[in-house]
N, C-alpha and C positions, 0 to 999 in steps of 0.2 A: 405204560409209563412207570418208571421207578419212583416209589414214594420218597426215596432219599435224594431224588434229583433236586438240585438247587436251582433256584430261579436265576435266570440270566437277566441281568439288567441291561436294557438297551439304552445306550447313551445317545440321545438325539441332540445333535448340535443345532443350535439356533442360527439361522442365517441373519446377519445384521445388514440391513440396507440403510445407507445414509444417502439422502437425496437433498440437493440444494439447487436453487434456480438462480440464474444470472442473466443479465442482459449483456450480449457481446458488444464490445466497443471497437473491435478491430477494423470493421468496414462499415459503410453506411447502412447496411441491412438491419442492424440492431436486432439480431436474432435473439429469441428467448431460449436460452440454453438450460437443459436439465442435466445436472451432473449426478451420477449415481455411483456409489462405492459399494461393492459386494465382495466380501472376503479379500479385500486388498486390491481388487480390480476396479479401475475407474472407467466408466463409460459416459460419453457425452451424446446427447440427442438434441435435435432442434436447430443444429447449425446448418447453414446453407453453403458454407465453404470450409475447406480443411483448416484454415486459420482459426475458425471458431472452436474447433475441437481442442487445439493447442491452448487457446486462451482460456477455455473452460477448465481444463486440467490445471493450468497455472493458477487461476483464480481460486480453485478449490484447495490446492495444496499449499500455496504460499502467496496470498494476495499482497500486492504492492500498489503503492500510490505515489504520484508526484505530490510534493508538498509546496503549497503556495500560501504565503501569509505576509504580514508586515512586521517590521522591527522598529522600535523607537530610535530616533536619531536626534542628536543635539546640533544646533546651529545650521540646520538645513532649511531649504525653502518650504518644506513640508514637515510635519511632526513625525511622520512614519515613512520608512523605506520599504517598498515592496521587494520581497525575496522569493526565490524558487529553488527547489532542490535540483541538482545537476543530474540526477537520475531517480529511479524509483526507490522508495523506502518501504520496508515491510510494514504492512498496515498495523500490526501490533505495536510498532515503535513510534507511530505518528504522535501520540500524546506526549511521549518522552521528549521528542524533538521540539514540539511546540513549547513545552515548559522551558527548555533551554533558550529558545529564541525569544520568548516573552520576557525573560529576565535580562536580556541584552540591552545595552544602551550604546549606540554607535555615535561617532562624531563625523560631521560633514567636513570635507567633500568626499564622496565615494563615486566610483564609476561603475557603469553597467558591466556585470561580469566579475566584479571583485568578489573574492571569497569572503563570506561573512562568517561561516562556521565550517571548518575543515573536518571531514569524517565525523559528522554530527552523531552523537550517541553510539559511536563505534559501528555505524551502519555501512561504512565505506563510501558514503555519499557526501559531497560538499553542498553547502547552501550558498547561493550567489545572489548578488544584487540584480534585480531585473530591470532597473533603471538607474540612471545617474542622479546623484543628489548634490547640488551645488550649495555653497555656503550662502546663508542669508546675509545680504549686504545690509549693514547698519549705517544709516545716514544721520548725521547730527544736524 
């Protein structure tokens, strides 16, 4: 070996494994999914059907949820109106959407399906009334 030989540094790349577990809700089996990401490749194990794999990848990359809550309403037969999102909202935006809805004060009457908040928090999803709310009759 030559004394003047320079040492060659070996660069060892570290493999990063990210593993998360989910319960699949696509079918009644409720499989326990294990989603693993290794160098950008996502694998799903534990699913008993092909839909579970798709659900696991979607839940890992961009989890979404339906939003159900109540909104204050004036003049109704009840003090709060139940509402639901017309589609799934990114999980990271749920709190923002709830803040907007909790600040609202609606007026009766409203019908089931009426849009309460259009394109809430720029998610592209509307929030609608999930029941009708009639005016509270006042008798003297």
